[in-house]
N, C-alpha and C positions, 0 to 999 in steps of 0.2 A: 558478619556485617548484616545489617537489615536494609541497606540502600539498594534500590532497584532502578536500573537505567533502561529507558526505552528511547531508541532512535527512530524518529517518525518522519517520513517524507510526505510532502503535501499537507502539512499541518496548519496551513493558514486559512483554510476555508472548508465548508462542507463537512463530510464525515471525518476528515482528517482533523479539522479544528475541534470537533466534538470529542474525538478520541483523545486528543492532547489535553483538553480541559478535564476530561474524566480521569485520565492518568495522573494529572497534577493534583486533583482533588483527593485521589487515593494516597497521595504522599510520594509518588514516584518522581524520579528525576527524568527530565525529558530534554532531548536534543531534537528540535524541530528544524527540518531542512525544507525550504520552500523558496519560491522566487521572491517573496516578500515576507517580512516579519509581520506578526499579527499582534496589535495592541490588545485585542480581545483575548488572545491566548495568554498574554503576559499577566492580565489581571487575575488569572486563575492560579498563579504561582504564589505559594505562601511566602517564599523568600526569593530574592534574585538568583541565588545559587541553585534553585530547583529547576530553572528553565534556561536553556541556551537556544537561541534562534540564529540560524545561518541563512542569509540570503544567497541562494545558490541555484543556478539554472541547471536542472538535472539533464537537459539535453546535452550538456557538456559533461558526459558521464565519466570520462577519464579524470577530469579535474575534480569532480565531486567525490569520486571514489578515493583518489589520492588524499584529498583533504580529510576524509573520514578515517582513512588508515593512519595518517599522521597523528590525528587527534586521539584515536584509540591507543596509539603507541605511548601516549603520555599517562595512561591510566594504569593502576595497579589492580590485579585481579582480586587481591585480598580486601579491597575497599568495597566490593560489590557482592550482593547476594544473588543477583541475576542480571543478565543483559539480553535485551530483545531488540530486534530490528523489524520495523513494520514498513514494508514497501507499499505505500498507499497512493503516491502521486500517479496521475495518468491524465491523458487528454483525448478528446474526440476531435479529429480533424474535420474539415468541411464534409458535411454529409452528402455524399455523391458516389456514383459508381466509380470504380477504380480507374476506368478509362478517362474520367473527367476530373480526377483528383490531382491537384498540383503535386508534383513530385516532392517538393520541399515540405508540404504538409504531411505527406505519407511518411517521409523520413523522420520528421519531428515526432510524430505519434509513436513510431517504433522505438525511437531513442528514449523518450520519456517513459513509455509503457513497458518496454522489454529490456532494452540495452542497459538503462540505468538500474533497474532492479537487479539484474545479473551482476553488474559492476559493483554495486553497493553491497550485495550479498557476498561476493568474492572478497572484497576489502574487509568486511566485518568478520568473516570466518578466518581469514588469514591473520588479521591483527590480533585475534583472540584465540588462535590455535593453541590447544593444550590447557586452556583455562579450565579450572574445575567448577566454578559457578555455572549453574544451568544457563544455556544460551538457546534462544529461540529466534526463528525467522518466520514472520507472518507476511505472506504476499497477498495483497487484496486483488483477487481475480474477479471474474464475472461469469454469469451464465452465458454471456455472448462468447466466451472462450470455448464453450462446449456446444454452442448452437450457431450455425451459420446464419448470417443475416445480410441481405443486400445493402449496398452502400455503407457497409461497416467493415470492410475488409481489413483495414489497418488496425482498428480497435480489436476486432475478433482475433486477428492473428497475434497481436501483442499478448492478449490474455491467454490464448491457447499455448503460446510459447512459455508464458509464466507457469502454467500448470506443468508443462513438460520439464522445464529446467528445475522446478521444485522437486519433481519426482527423481530426477537424476542426482541432485544434491543430497536428497534424503538417503539414497543408497550409499553415497560417499561418506556421509557423516555417520551412518549406522555402523560403519566398519572401524570407527575411531573409539578409543576408550571413553572420551568425554565429548563425543560429537554433539553438534547442535541438532535440535529438532526443527523441522520445517513443515509448513502447511501453506497451501495455496487455496484461499478461502473466498468463495462467492458470497457477498454480503446481502444478497436480496435486492429488491427494487427500491431505490432510495430517492426521496424527493430532493434532488440537487439541481445545480445549473445544467448538469449533463442531461438530466431528464427533460428539462425545459428545452434544450437544444433539439432533442429527438422529437418531441411532440409538436415543435414549432416548424419542423422541416416541411418542405414542399413535397406533396405526395408523389410528384413525378420523379423526384430525386430519391425518395425514401418510401418504398411500398408499405412498410410497417408503421407508418406514422399514426394511423388510426388506432392501432393496438396500444401505443404509448399514451395517446390522448385519452383512451378509455380507462386505462389504469389510473390516471390522474383524476378523471371525472368520478370514478367509482371509489375514490379514497383508498386505493390499494397500495399507495406508496408509503414506505416507512420513513419517518423523520430521521434526519441526520443523527440526532441525539439517541434515538432508540436503536438505530442501526449500529452506532458506535458501541453502545452498551452490549449488544448481542455479539459483536465481533470480539470485544475485550473479554466477554464471558467465555467465548470459545478459546481464547488465548490462555485462560486460566484453567481450562479443563485438565484433569490429571492425565488423560489419554491424548493430550495434544501431540500431534505427530504420528499417531497410530494410523490415521488415514490422511495421506498427504494432500490429495485433491478433494476438497470438501465444500460444503454449502451450509450456511447458518440455518437453513430451513430444515436440515436433517435433524433427527433426534440426537 
C-alpha cells in the first residue's frame, strides 16, 4: 500500500495547523485531534476521506487515549504503508512563579503537555503492536525542557518529562522485531501565540521577558510554516530515531 497515516494533536492552529496542511498537501491521510476542528485545515484536504478531525480535550487523557485505541483497532495494517503519531499539543499556563500559580493551571499544563502525550503514545503503540508497516512517534519538545527558566516550571517540566519518557520508550521499542521509532524534537523558536504570551508578560513575573521581546524585534522567530517544514523534514530522515532527544537546529 502507498497510504500514509499521521495522527496529529494540536492541529487546529500554529505549527500544528501548518504541519497538518503540509501533510495533506503531500497526500497523506491525517487524523487531527484538537479542542476545535479547523475549517482552514479542511480546505487543504483533496478529498473528505483524507482528513478526519476530532474535537477532543486532551486534558481528559484517558478518554482521548481510549478513543484513539478504539479507532486504531478498526484499521487493517495491510491498508497502510506507514503510521505516525505526532504529539504536538501543549499549553503555557499563567506566567508566574510556582508559588503564585493556581494549582488547577499547573495540573492542566502537565496533563496536556505530558500526561496526554504519554497516554496517546501508549494507546498508539498498543493498538498497533506487531504491525509490520513502519511506525513513528514524534514528540514536539522544547529547548525549555533542557534549560530551566523562572516562571515556567510547569512547561519546562512537561517538556523535560517528554524527553525522558521518549528515551525510555525508545529502549522498549528497540527490543521488539518491528518496534516503533521515537524522537523528542525541539522545533526552535517559533512565532506563535505562545511567544506572544512570553514577550507580553510582566517583567516582575517573568525575568526573561526582555530576551523573548528581543528575539521578536530582531526577526529571529521562525514562522509556523517554516518550522513545520523543518519538523516534517526531520521526520522523513532515514536516521529518524537514532538520536532520541534532538533539535531541528542540529545538522
